[in-house]
Legacy VTK file of the C-alpha trace (Angstrom):
# vtk DataFile Version 3.0
C-alpha trace
ASCII
DATASET POLYDATA
POINTS 285 float
64.393 -68.484 46.409
64.526 -64.713 45.651
62.661 -62.927 48.434
64.101 -59.277 48.077
65.102 -56.873 45.550
67.671 -53.901 45.648
66.961 -50.401 45.089
68.552 -50.523 41.594
66.068 -53.398 40.648
63.228 -51.317 42.110
64.292 -48.279 39.854
64.670 -50.501 36.810
61.262 -51.935 37.225
59.799 -48.377 37.912
61.486 -47.046 34.747
60.219 -50.103 32.715
56.702 -49.456 33.713
56.769 -46.117 32.181
57.247 -47.742 28.834
53.902 -48.450 26.780
53.527 -51.411 24.430
53.951 -50.355 20.803
56.275 -47.334 21.507
59.560 -46.821 19.690
61.907 -46.352 22.707
65.506 -45.000 22.688
68.202 -44.336 25.295
71.565 -43.042 24.306
75.016 -43.446 26.229
75.609 -44.232 29.675
72.799 -45.604 31.939
72.548 -49.288 32.692
69.395 -48.632 34.636
67.627 -47.316 31.620
68.926 -49.983 29.374
67.861 -52.740 31.645
64.424 -51.171 31.834
64.012 -51.202 28.229
64.878 -54.828 28.003
62.536 -55.826 30.915
59.648 -53.941 29.219
60.488 -55.733 25.802
60.354 -59.127 27.622
57.399 -58.507 29.749
54.438 -56.150 29.297
55.570 -54.424 25.988
56.671 -57.005 23.609
55.568 -54.853 20.695
57.685 -51.924 21.697
60.706 -51.074 19.143
63.939 -51.019 21.199
66.681 -48.880 19.844
70.013 -49.673 21.408
72.115 -46.645 22.500
75.463 -45.899 20.702
75.046 -48.911 18.221
71.366 -47.981 17.134
70.464 -51.649 16.800
66.741 -52.358 16.460
65.366 -54.944 18.911
68.745 -56.511 19.925
68.872 -59.413 22.359
72.190 -59.138 24.031
73.441 -62.055 26.234
74.321 -59.718 28.997
74.870 -56.146 29.814
78.264 -54.821 29.105
80.216 -52.028 30.964
79.661 -49.784 28.042
76.857 -49.111 25.653
79.471 -48.622 22.829
79.995 -52.413 22.579
78.730 -54.480 19.755
77.546 -57.238 22.265
74.531 -54.990 22.986
73.688 -55.237 19.354
73.607 -59.002 19.298
70.423 -60.341 17.580
69.435 -56.905 16.198
67.016 -57.178 13.259
68.908 -54.264 11.739
70.781 -50.938 12.661
69.906 -47.379 12.092
72.167 -44.569 11.038
72.155 -41.757 13.484
70.530 -39.455 10.806
67.727 -42.054 10.491
67.149 -41.888 14.286
66.928 -38.054 14.297
64.541 -38.226 11.206
62.132 -40.653 13.129
61.997 -38.296 16.229
61.574 -35.101 14.002
58.652 -37.044 12.202
56.905 -37.628 15.573
57.725 -41.339 15.563
59.916 -41.640 18.489
57.603 -42.764 21.296
59.736 -42.434 24.244
63.333 -41.341 25.187
65.176 -41.607 28.483
67.121 -38.498 29.839
68.768 -37.343 32.911
70.878 -34.385 34.070
73.152 -33.036 36.950
70.280 -30.580 37.440
66.612 -31.298 36.673
64.131 -28.401 37.311
60.575 -28.157 38.335
59.498 -28.071 34.641
61.555 -31.180 33.566
64.493 -29.252 32.013
67.807 -31.051 32.349
71.168 -29.631 32.485
74.335 -31.670 31.574
76.346 -28.798 29.898
77.648 -26.485 32.738
77.043 -25.358 36.239
77.382 -21.674 37.356
75.357 -19.783 34.724
77.226 -17.024 33.141
80.196 -17.721 35.499
80.874 -21.342 34.700
82.110 -23.221 37.818
81.905 -26.697 36.254
81.890 -27.824 32.654
79.848 -30.891 31.957
79.983 -33.582 29.231
77.161 -32.011 27.148
73.852 -33.486 26.012
74.805 -34.831 22.559
71.570 -35.047 20.630
69.361 -34.672 23.884
68.572 -31.041 22.978
66.872 -31.986 19.755
65.405 -35.189 20.755
63.801 -33.814 23.969
61.847 -31.532 21.626
60.718 -34.241 19.274
60.178 -37.476 21.303
56.571 -37.976 22.146
57.257 -38.720 25.739
60.403 -38.375 27.943
61.086 -40.482 31.035
63.691 -38.722 33.276
65.677 -40.515 35.863
68.447 -39.758 38.524
69.747 -42.074 41.174
71.177 -39.016 43.030
68.096 -36.979 44.223
69.361 -37.069 47.861
71.351 -33.992 48.570
73.336 -34.196 51.624
75.394 -31.091 52.840
78.989 -30.999 52.094
81.853 -30.301 54.886
80.831 -26.730 54.989
77.002 -27.252 55.276
76.216 -26.391 51.653
73.871 -28.548 49.527
73.828 -29.000 45.779
70.481 -30.034 44.842
69.895 -32.371 41.869
66.243 -31.253 41.602
66.384 -27.468 41.290
64.129 -24.414 40.938
65.881 -23.358 37.853
68.631 -25.067 35.776
71.790 -23.096 35.228
71.661 -24.101 31.570
69.079 -25.889 29.757
70.491 -28.824 27.706
67.262 -30.826 27.108
63.812 -29.145 27.227
60.907 -29.791 29.617
57.498 -28.335 29.787
58.481 -24.626 30.161
61.595 -22.565 29.414
63.493 -20.501 32.036
61.170 -17.650 31.501
58.072 -19.754 32.017
57.060 -19.881 28.282
55.280 -23.274 27.560
56.826 -25.694 24.941
53.619 -25.164 22.904
54.912 -21.697 22.080
57.763 -23.219 20.267
55.743 -25.568 18.000
57.829 -28.805 19.232
56.531 -32.105 18.018
57.067 -33.911 21.380
54.919 -33.688 24.535
57.591 -33.351 26.986
58.618 -35.287 30.260
55.926 -37.638 31.493
57.706 -39.232 34.576
60.866 -38.846 36.636
62.135 -41.814 38.641
64.642 -41.203 41.491
65.981 -43.233 44.335
63.538 -41.396 46.550
60.295 -41.349 44.517
58.297 -41.341 41.381
57.041 -38.008 39.863
54.653 -37.061 37.078
53.856 -33.606 35.580
50.508 -31.686 36.267
48.501 -29.906 33.659
50.712 -26.867 33.954
53.777 -28.882 33.383
55.061 -28.751 36.887
56.694 -31.697 38.611
54.498 -33.497 41.036
55.326 -36.259 43.584
53.252 -39.291 42.775
54.600 -42.168 44.884
57.358 -42.959 47.344
59.468 -46.005 48.072
58.277 -47.999 51.094
61.223 -46.737 53.224
60.959 -43.065 52.152
58.652 -40.223 53.418
57.224 -37.321 51.524
58.813 -34.985 54.035
62.247 -36.623 53.290
61.747 -36.088 49.580
60.871 -32.488 50.007
63.849 -31.887 52.026
66.036 -33.099 49.385
64.389 -31.053 46.566
65.376 -27.520 45.799
61.879 -26.177 45.318
58.330 -26.670 46.730
56.985 -29.849 45.486
53.536 -30.247 44.277
51.664 -33.339 45.667
49.221 -35.741 43.839
45.848 -35.929 45.390
46.723 -39.502 46.470
50.527 -40.303 46.811
51.067 -44.002 46.393
53.807 -46.397 47.154
56.168 -47.737 44.284
55.494 -51.391 43.945
58.430 -53.719 43.892
58.946 -56.014 40.942
57.792 -59.715 41.162
60.335 -62.480 41.567
60.434 -63.306 37.780
61.415 -59.749 36.810
64.130 -59.506 39.612
65.609 -62.854 38.274
65.374 -61.489 34.791
67.480 -58.393 35.791
70.030 -60.592 37.611
70.350 -62.830 34.438
70.820 -59.948 32.097
73.207 -58.055 34.404
75.505 -60.781 35.981
78.320 -58.246 36.368
75.908 -55.837 38.369
76.864 -53.124 36.064
73.861 -50.924 37.026
75.093 -50.728 40.635
77.662 -48.299 39.423
74.898 -45.783 39.278
73.810 -46.490 42.779
75.368 -44.582 45.741
76.970 -46.751 48.391
74.367 -45.994 51.035
71.518 -46.951 48.721
73.212 -50.353 47.724
72.090 -51.567 51.222
68.255 -50.884 50.702
66.208 -54.008 50.317
62.565 -54.470 49.533
60.200 -57.462 49.778
59.301 -58.563 46.362
55.887 -59.729 44.829
55.362 -63.327 44.525
52.874 -63.021 41.600
53.846 -62.205 37.914
53.385 -58.600 36.894
50.709 -58.093 34.171
50.453 -55.417 31.463
LINES 1 286
285 0 1 2 3 4 5 6 7 8 9 10 11 12 13 14 15 16 17 18 19 20 21 22 23 24 25 26 27 28 29 30 31 32 33 34 35 36 37 38 39 40 41 42 43 44 45 46 47 48 49 50 51 52 53 54 55 56 57 58 59 60 61 62 63 64 65 66 67 68 69 70 71 72 73 74 75 76 77 78 79 80 81 82 83 84 85 86 87 88 89 90 91 92 93 94 95 96 97 98 99 100 101 102 103 104 105 106 107 108 109 110 111 112 113 114 115 116 117 118 119 120 121 122 123 124 125 126 127 128 129 130 131 132 133 134 135 136 137 138 139 140 141 142 143 144 145 146 147 148 149 150 151 152 153 154 155 156 157 158 159 160 161 162 163 164 165 166 167 168 169 170 171 172 173 174 175 176 177 178 179 180 181 182 183 184 185 186 187 188 189 190 191 192 193 194 195 196 197 198 199 200 201 202 203 204 205 206 207 208 209 210 211 212 213 214 215 216 217 218 219 220 221 222 223 224 225 226 227 228 229 230 231 232 233 234 235 236 237 238 239 240 241 242 243 244 245 246 247 248 249 250 251 252 253 254 255 256 257 258 259 260 261 262 263 264 265 266 267 268 269 270 271 272 273 274 275 276 277 278 279 280 281 282 283 284
C-alpha cells in the first residue's frame, strides 16, 4: 500500500491543481514535472481540458508512459490530431490558450523569467533561450511558473545565486511588469500574466499589483526558510496555507505514467529524500 509521496509527486500534484477544467493547456520542451501535471489534471479534475503535447503538438494524446524527451512520438500516442506550430501561436494570439507552463534560471518578483543570458550587458553565461516563450507569455490567458531549484545555497566562496531575484538580467518571458515597473496592461497584451509559481519550497500567487506572494508552504518548510532563499522581500498572503499532498490514487497514477522516474532528473539530490504522508481519500474537483 502506498503511504507516502515524494517531493516530485507533491510538485506534480500542485502544478496539476493550477489547471482549470476546460482550459487549452500547453507546455513546450523539457519538463517532465509539467508534462505529468497536465496528464494528471486531464485524468482527474479537468477531463475537458485540451492538452497540447510539447514538441509534437499532439492534441489530447494518451501516451503509455513518459519518455526521456518530449521530442518523441510516443508522447503523441492516441492524439486526436496534431497542430502545426503556426496554428499553436495563432490560437494563443487569439486569446484561446488558457494556460502555459514556463520556468527560468531567474524568476523575478513580477513573474518575469530569464532563460537567455546572465550578467546583463556583460554576459557571464549564455542560456538556451526561450523559443516561443516570449510571445506565448504575452498571449496565454494564464501562466503557471515552476522551478525545482528555489533553494540557493552559498558556493565555496560564500556567494549565492538566487533563482528568485529582484530583477532579471534579461526578460525572456513577460510577467506582470517590465524592468522599469510598467504594467503589462500598458502593452495591450491578450494574456493576463502569471497566476501561480510552484517551487520545491512553496506555492506562490500574485497580488493585485502583480507582485509575487507566498501562499502556501510544504509541511517540512517554514516561511523564514523560503524568505532566506529568495532574493527579494516576499509579500505574504493573509493566511499562508500548507500544500496538500496528493491522494494515493494520484500518486499511483504518476508512478504508472512515469515508470522510468524521468521527473526525478529535475529534482536535486537532497530533495529526492523528502517524503510526505499522503491522503487516503480521492481528490475532488
